[in-house]
MIGUDREN-386037 format. One record per residue (C-alpha): x, y, z; residue number from 1; residue in three letters. Coordinates in steps of 0.001 Angstrom, whole numbers, plus 500000, padded with zeros to 6 digits. Example, Ala and Ser with C-alpha at 12.3 -4.5 7.8 and 13.67 -1.06 7.14 Angstrom:
REM residues 2
     east    north       up     i    aa
   512300   495500   507800     1   ALA
   513670   498940   507140     2   SER
***
This chain:
REM residues 310
     east    north       up     i    aa
   657633   260769   269295     1   MET
   656366   258315   265696     2   ARG
   658508   254829   265062     3   VAL
   656899   252638   262152     4   ARG
   656949   249174   262482     5   ALA
   657858   247169   259219     6   PHE
   656465   244013   258307     7   ALA
   658439   240988   256918     8   LYS
   657278   238091   254263     9   ILE
   659910   235171   254686    10   ASN
   661269   233922   250997    11   LEU
   661994   230613   252381    12   SER
   660607   228112   255758    13   LEU
   661912   224945   256363    14   ARG
   660725   223018   259626    15   VAL
   663187   220603   260507    16   LEU
   661435   219430   263410    17   GLY
   660194   219581   266863    18   ARG
   662440   221010   269742    19   ARG
   663366   219691   272858    20   ALA
   661600   223081   274006    21   ASP
   658304   222670   272477    22   GLY
   659481   225054   269687    23   TYR
   660116   223909   266067    24   HIS
   663703   223794   264693    25   GLU
   663652   226445   261999    26   LEU
   665499   227531   258545    27   ARG
   663884   230663   257437    28   THR
   665163   233567   254966    29   ILE
   663588   236958   256481    30   PHE
   662575   239900   253913    31   GLN
   661887   243045   255594    32   SER
   658831   245432   253465    33   ILE
   657849   249019   253737    34   ALA
   654121   247964   254821    35   LEU
   654048   249213   258018    36   HIS
   652297   250134   261179    37   ASP
   653098   253404   263213    38   THR
   653336   253719   267252    39   LEU
   653294   257299   268310    40   THR
   654747   257684   271792    41   ILE
   653365   260304   273927    42   ARG
   653695   262043   277423    43   ARG
   650969   260950   279670    44   ARG
   650351   261250   283118    45   ARG
   649161   258502   285162    46   GLY
   648907   254392   284721    47   ALA
   650465   253598   280690    48   PHE
   647896   253412   278114    49   ARG
   648133   251657   275223    50   LEU
   645192   251989   272324    51   ALA
   645083   251051   268578    52   CYS
   642821   251769   265698    53   ASP
   641893   247775   264602    54   ASN
   639025   246678   267251    55   PRO
   641113   243586   266883    56   ALA
   643887   244192   268536    57   CYS
   644339   243799   272384    58   PRO
   645332   246805   274067    59   VAL
   646216   245017   277782    60   ASP
   649293   243430   279375    61   GLU
   648769   240559   276276    62   SER
   650189   242756   273581    63   ASN
   653689   242376   273148    64   LEU
   654564   246559   273211    65   VAL
   653346   246684   276391    66   TRP
   655159   244033   277252    67   ARG
   657960   245924   275522    68   ALA
   657405   249457   277017    69   ALA
   657494   246957   280729    70   ASP
   660491   245126   279525    71   ARG
   662551   248416   279120    72   MET
   661261   250457   282146    73   TRP
   662417   247591   284738    74   ARG
   665449   247837   282669    75   ALA
   665816   251030   283067    76   ALA
   665908   250510   286841    77   GLY
   662161   251552   287310    78   ARG
   660034   250178   289776    79   ARG
   656574   249768   289776    80   GLY
   653980   250080   287078    81   ALA
   654841   251402   283342    82   VAL
   653622   255303   283713    83   ARG
   653384   258984   282565    84   ASP
   653464   257551   278230    85   VAL
   651006   255869   276165    86   SER
   651287   254493   273069    87   VAL
   648762   254717   270248    88   GLU
   649080   252062   267473    89   LEU
   647949   252749   264377    90   THR
   647719   249323   262268    91   LYS
   648283   248636   258705    92   ARG
   650149   244994   258556    93   ILE
   647009   242380   259068    94   PRO
   646376   239925   262315    95   LEU
   647043   236499   261979    96   GLN
   648908   237072   258225    97   ALA
   652073   235534   258999    98   GLY
   653891   239179   258153    99   LEU
   655319   239680   261757   100   GLY
   653450   242828   262609   101   GLY
   653029   241888   266426   102   GLY
   656994   240700   266297   103   SER
   657441   244387   264708   104   SER
   655062   246573   266649   105   ASP
   657044   245049   269924   106   ALA
   660609   246063   268316   107   ALA
   660032   249154   267238   108   ALA
   658756   249719   271037   109   ALA
   661726   248808   272372   110   LEU
   663417   251101   270128   111   ARG
   661806   254015   271151   112   ALA
   661541   253332   274788   113   PHE
   664983   251821   275361   114   ALA
   665979   255681   273495   115   ARG
   663460   257281   275870   116   ARG
   664725   255849   279126   117   TRP
   668494   255311   278322   118   ARG
   668512   251259   278239   119   VAL
   671998   250032   276814   120   ASP
   671323   247670   273411   121   GLU
   672612   245019   275252   122   SER
   669288   244382   277705   123   ALA
   667357   245592   274787   124   MET
   668369   242421   272657   125   ARG
   668075   240106   275780   126   ARG
   664414   241864   276237   127   ALA
   663275   241113   272133   128   ALA
   664311   236994   272445   129   ALA
   662519   236879   275629   130   ASP
   659021   238783   273812   131   LEU
   659083   235845   270872   132   GLY
   660836   234026   268112   133   ALA
   660396   236762   265947   134   ASP
   661087   240273   267420   135   VAL
   664855   239828   267139   136   PRO
   665052   239963   263280   137   TYR
   662797   243276   263571   138   PHE
   665779   244854   265066   139   LEU
   668116   243792   262107   140   GLU
   665595   244125   258888   141   GLY
   666988   243473   255269   142   GLY
   667428   239624   253821   143   THR
   668355   237046   257087   144   VAL
   668578   234008   257781   145   LEU
   667704   232404   260768   146   GLY
   668074   229541   262347   147   LEU
   666672   227631   265404   148   GLU
   663495   229112   266188   149   ARG
   663854   231699   263855   150   GLY
   666113   233976   266057   151   ASP
   669695   233226   265664   152   LEU
   670143   235658   262787   153   LEU
   672839   235294   259865   154   PHE
   672220   238742   258148   155   PRO
   672526   237676   254038   156   LEU
   673119   240003   251116   157   ILE
   670513   242103   250641   158   ASP
   667836   239889   248042   159   TYR
   667609   242406   245103   160   PRO
   665108   245828   244810   161   PRO
   661709   244531   244012   162   ALA
   658100   245213   243748   163   TRP
   655354   242665   246404   164   VAL
   651990   242191   245715   165   VAL
   650690   241332   249270   166   VAL
   647088   239262   248507   167   ALA
   645113   238682   252459   168   LEU
   642637   236112   252163   169   PRO
   639403   236963   254222   170   ALA
   640597   235207   257879   171   PHE
   642939   234590   259754   172   GLY
   645468   231459   260408   173   VAL
   646754   231323   264154   174   SER
   651034   230160   264354   175   THR
   649710   227415   266689   176   LYS
   646852   225957   263870   177   ASP
   650032   226083   261009   178   ALA
   652509   224450   263212   179   PHE
   649811   221753   264653   180   GLY
   648294   220762   260789   181   TRP
   652330   220688   259890   182   TRP
   653173   218498   262949   183   SER
   649700   216695   262397   184   ALA
   650589   215723   259018   185   GLY
   654042   214646   259390   186   ARG
   652866   211901   262327   187   ALA
   650175   210717   259210   188   GLY
   653183   210391   257282   189   ARG
   655283   208405   259797   190   ALA
   652495   206172   260130   191   GLY
   652068   205818   256058   192   GLY
   648305   207453   255526   193   ALA
   647338   211278   254874   194   GLY
   649020   212840   252068   195   ARG
   646288   215848   252861   196   ALA
   648395   218739   252232   197   GLY
   648726   217461   249257   198   GLY
   651498   219391   247189   199   ALA
   654358   218379   249670   200   GLY
   657092   220928   249584   201   ARG
   656615   221203   245379   202   ALA
   653580   222893   246367   203   GLY
   655386   225880   247898   204   GLY
   658440   226001   245642   205   ALA
   659916   228965   243753   206   GLY
   663235   230870   242267   207   ARG
   665805   232141   244873   208   PRO
   666709   235110   242871   209   GLY
   670284   236191   243259   210   ALA
   671490   235223   246803   211   LEU
   674551   233317   246502   212   GLY
   675571   229913   245530   213   SER
   675069   228881   249134   214   GLU
   671074   229768   249277   215   TYR
   670721   228353   245411   216   SER
   668104   225353   246275   217   GLU
   664639   226607   245671   218   PRO
   662595   228384   248239   219   PHE
   660185   226508   249815   220   VAL
   657545   226774   252676   221   ASN
   656661   223619   254928   222   ASP
   653883   225145   256361   223   LEU
   651610   226108   253090   224   GLU
   650737   222262   251964   225   PRO
   648859   221709   255541   226   PRO
   647746   224941   255504   227   VAL
   646357   225069   252149   228   ALA
   644967   221409   252494   229   ALA
   642841   223391   255106   230   HIS
   642249   226725   253566   231   HIS
   642601   226061   250073   232   PRO
   642010   229849   249038   233   GLU
   645888   229886   249941   234   ILE
   646907   227190   247221   235   ALA
   644882   229763   244566   236   ARG
   646330   232957   244973   237   LEU
   649826   231403   244631   238   VAL
   648626   230016   241508   239   ARG
   647303   233403   240681   240   LEU
   650572   235570   241368   241   LEU
   652770   232860   239135   242   ARG
   649972   233116   236513   243   ALA
   650661   236644   236335   244   GLU
   654516   236535   236280   245   GLY
   655567   236746   239981   246   ALA
   659396   235384   239827   247   ALA
   658540   234290   243222   248   HIS
   654975   233646   245277   249   ALA
   654446   232081   248270   250   MET
   652244   232224   251539   251   MET
   654434   234219   254310   252   SER
   655566   232880   257845   253   GLY
   652245   230401   258758   254   GLY
   649575   232631   256645   255   GLY
   647462   233456   255905   256   SER
   648847   236299   253618   257   ALA
   650302   235403   249732   258   VAL
   653272   237385   248458   259   PHE
   654339   237951   244889   260   GLY
   658035   239105   244053   261   LEU
   657920   241346   240919   262   PHE
   660951   243328   239175   263   GLU
   658638   246026   237837   264   ARG
   656263   248374   239586   265   ARG
   653738   247919   236509   266   ARG
   653812   244703   236933   267   ASP
   652746   244657   240231   268   ALA
   650093   247156   240210   269   ALA
   649021   244931   236934   270   ARG
   648726   241977   239363   271   ALA
   647301   243061   241666   272   ALA
   644103   244492   239660   273   HIS
   644291   241323   238272   274   ALA
   643307   239431   241731   275   LEU
   641472   242177   242942   276   GLU
   639089   241764   239847   277   ALA
   639881   237762   240403   278   ALA
   635927   235908   240791   279   PRO
   636013   234517   244317   280   PRO
   636385   230181   244214   281   ARG
   632823   229554   245313   282   SER
   629993   232078   245136   283   LYS
   628664   230319   248241   284   MET
   632080   231296   250471   285   SER
   632615   234823   252250   286   ALA
   636347   233313   253102   287   ARG
   637167   233091   249470   288   SER
   637393   236602   248624   289   LYS
   640475   238600   249041   290   VAL
   640191   241384   251642   291   SER
   642608   243081   250289   292   ALA
   645551   243157   247942   293   VAL
   648446   245464   249130   294   VAL
   651656   246471   246669   295   VAL
   654474   247686   247897   296   THR
   658103   247151   247722   297   LYS
   661289   245018   249717   298   THR
   663746   247102   251675   299   LEU
   667099   246734   252062   300   ASN
   668927   246613   255447   301   ARG
   670670   250312   255247   302   SER
   667115   251373   254641   303   LYS
   665265   249353   256800   304   TYR
   667302   250707   260018   305   GLN
   667437   254554   258769   306   GLY
   663555   254144   258584   307   LEU
   662804   252332   261126   308   ALA
   665205   254440   263608   309   GLY
   667920   252322   264661   310   ASN
***
């Protein structure tokens, strides 16, 4: 069995505060894109095995794919550890990029093992919510409003089809660091100090496009200014994409990936070439280089669900 796990971008991400449970209260708009990982599931005698072609990706119990398999195994009423199956994970979604690769892999594994072991949908969805705040979104796809931790989902009218240029810096950003920097900046502002992060919301604002009047406020990523304060390459990539004519350019999630939306493929290809050819911010800093630029496209909900095997 082979299943695809698609990436997401956040068209908008508002951080409304910190919750009593330690998570952050969010208002975000998810959008699925065609960039994807592939999970190949095979029968295999003996203990469960997870392999990945990216050596930076863990292949033990800390990987969400492993945990998804365990949850579906137990939901199917099976005892002991998962066995007689293996998963080979082909990674195309980079780690620590704000594109949801780990959560999408987990959702793909949940779908595949629920089907294989005949687990009902309600149990699968409960497992998704337990595995991570982003995992439930990847059971839906398309354009979705996420509230609370981002896991209270309201499907929206799909965003108009667009070509997406994803620029990947030579560094990753952990979710913990991104939210930690946001919290530190908020504490500094409350104390009358520290505007390091710079531009506030304006630094990540863009035009919303055609989502309907109820979502007509500018798209914003509240995490972008504090992350860009620590990694100026983020702001440089956003500026480059806007200069190349992106209708909307922003950091995705907690970073480090930056994306731009284009109506025509040739414009997206031209922008990708410009980013690849742009000189680094500093000749002395390898971290100021772009490690990869990907041209892909948005996926509406029906297309996503068909390709993801829902």
